[in-house]
Structures are given as C-alpha cells and as structure tokens.
N, C-alpha and C positions, 0 to 999 in steps of 0.2 A: 491848704497846708494841713489842716486838721483832718480833712477827709483822706489825704494820702497816708498819714500816719495810721489812721484807723484801718485802711486797706492793707498796709504792711503788717499790722498787728494781726488782722484776721488771717492773712496768708501764713504768717508764722505759726499761729495756733493750728491751722489746718495741716501744715507740714509735720508738726509734732504729733498730732493725732494720727495721721497716716503712718508715721514711723512706728508708733506704739502698736497700731493694728498689725502692721507687717511683722513686727517682732513677735507678737502674740501668736500669729499664724505659724511662725517657724518653730515655736516650742510647744509641743503638745502637752496637755495636762497629764498628771501622773496616772490618772484612771484610764487614759487612752493609750499610753505608751506600751510598747511591746515588752513582754516579760523578759527578764534577764535570763542568762543561760542556767543559773542555779535556781531560779524561781520555779516552783512546781516540781522540782526534782528532789524527792525525799532523801535519796542517797547523798546528794551534794550537800543538803542541809545538815544531815547527820555528820558527814565528814568535817564540815566547817565548824560544827559545834564541838566535835572531838578535838579538832586543832586548837580552837579557842580555849578549851579546858586544859589541854596540855601546856599551852603557853602560859595560862594563869598559874598552873602548878609550878612551872619553872620560875616564874617571876616571884612566886611566894617563897621560894628557896633562895632567891637572889639577895645579895647584900644591899641594904638600903644605902643610898648615897645622895648627898645634897651638893650642888655646885653653886658657888657664889662668885660673883664677879665684882671687882672693885676697879673702876677706871671708866674713862669715857671715850677711848679710842676705838675706831672701827675694827681694826685687826684683832684687838682683844675681845670685842663682842663677837666677832666671827668665830674665834677660837672657842669661846665658851658655848656658842650655839652648836658647833660641830661636836664638842664633847657631850653635850646634852643629847644630841641626836644619836651618837654612838651608844650612850648608856641606855637610851630609851628603846633602841632596837635590839640590844643584846639581851642575854639571859642571865649573865653572871651578876650584873649590877642593876638595881632598880632605882630610878629617881624617886626621892621621897623627902618632902620637907616637913613631915609630921614630927612630933616630939617623941621620937623613938631612938634607940641606939643606932647610930649610923656613922658612915665615913663622910667627912666633910672635905670638900675640895675647894679651897679658896684660891681664886686666880686674880692676881692684881696685875694690871697692865697700864702702861703709859707710853705715849709716843716717844720714839727714840730722838726724833728731831721735832720739837713743837711747831716749827715753821713748815715742816713737810710731814704730816701725820701718816700719809699713805706709804711712806718709804719703809718704815719698820717700827716695831714696838719692843719695849723692854718688858719682860714678864717675870712674874714670881708665882710659884705654885706651892701651896702648903697643904699637906694631907693631915687631917686631924680626926681622931676618934672621939665622937661626942656621945656620951651616955644619955644625957638629957639636956634641955636648954638651960636649966639652972645649975648644971654641974660643969666644972671646968674641964675642957677637953684635953686630950693627950696628943702631943705632937708625934706623928709617925714618920714623916719625911718632908723634904722640901727640895725645890729646884728653881733655878732662875736662868735666864738667858735672853737672847735676842730673837725676835720673831719677824720674819719677812713674809710678804705675800706668797712667795714661792714655797716657803717652808710650812705653810699653814696646815695642809692636810697631813703631812708627815708628823708634825708636832702633835696634832690632835690625836692621831693614832698611837703615837708613842706614850703620851700622857694617859690615854685610856688603858693601854697595856700595862703601864706601871701601876695604875690604880687597881686594875684587876689582880696584879701580882701582890700588892699590899693587902687587898681584901682576902686573898688566899693565905697569905702569910699570917694574918691576924684573924683567921676564920674562927678560932676558938672563942674570941670575944663575943661573936654573934650567935653562939649556940643557944638554942631555946630550951 
C-alpha cells in the first residue's frame, strides 16, 4: 500500500515537471524573442514619443475629476468602472484623487429589489466642486434614476457627457 502511494506521488511529480518543461519551451525568453515592429525603428520611436508628449500636454490641460462610489451592488460598480474608463481615455477630464481643486462625482447606488440585485439599481449622482479636502465643496448638480443592465452603457456615456458639460460651464474655476 505504501509503495503504491509512493509510486503515484512519483508519477505526479514527474507529470508536473514535464508540464513545466513543456510550458517553458513554448515561451521564449525576452532576450531570444523577435523584435517588435517598432523596435529598432528610430522614426517609430520618435513618433510614439511625440504622441505620448501630446497626450500628456492634453491631460495637463484637462479638468481634474474624482469619482467616488457608495454602494455594494454590481450594476453600480459597473457604472462607476465605465465612467472611470471614459474619463481615463478622454482628454477633457483627468482622474485625479490628489488634494487639488477638482470636480467630484459621487455615485450612490443600491439594488432596486434586494432579493433580485441583477434586475436593476437605483442611482444618485452628485457633482461637487472641491477646492481642497479641508474646504467644504460646492454643489453643482445632481441626478437620480433607475439603472438596468440594458441602460448601463448609455447612462455611463450620458453622465460622462454631462460631467464634461459641467466642467466646461465652470471652467473659470479651474483657471491657473
């Protein structure tokens, strides 16, 4: 009995070792891999550096924004993640949680039906201008409604658009 357990254990170790060797053979080390299309091409490196500098300059002029979520429902979390993705990829608003003058977007969500959380959520969004963390913020706008899984993309786009509109309307606050 003890001998058969030892044999099975030896066989298992051998299988794991062979799997690891096979995986290592499939993924070449970085020093051996083929160069990417942009590697070694000075023009491509220069263009990508210029593009990165242009994006950094646009983000420097962007209005800082912080997105906060209050709630534990999955639809609300998905909404906030989509908003953050939109703000992160755009050039008008830049996600920033530092203690600087910024637009704060507070999203509060709760399941519409606690027994069926995937059916819908009730949401409330408040836009606040915050000068600093130790200074009371100024209420700019608010909105509330019902969110369903089908409405998620459209609502995220609409809230991002409204946020950009509020940032443009109150741009004088952010002048340096």
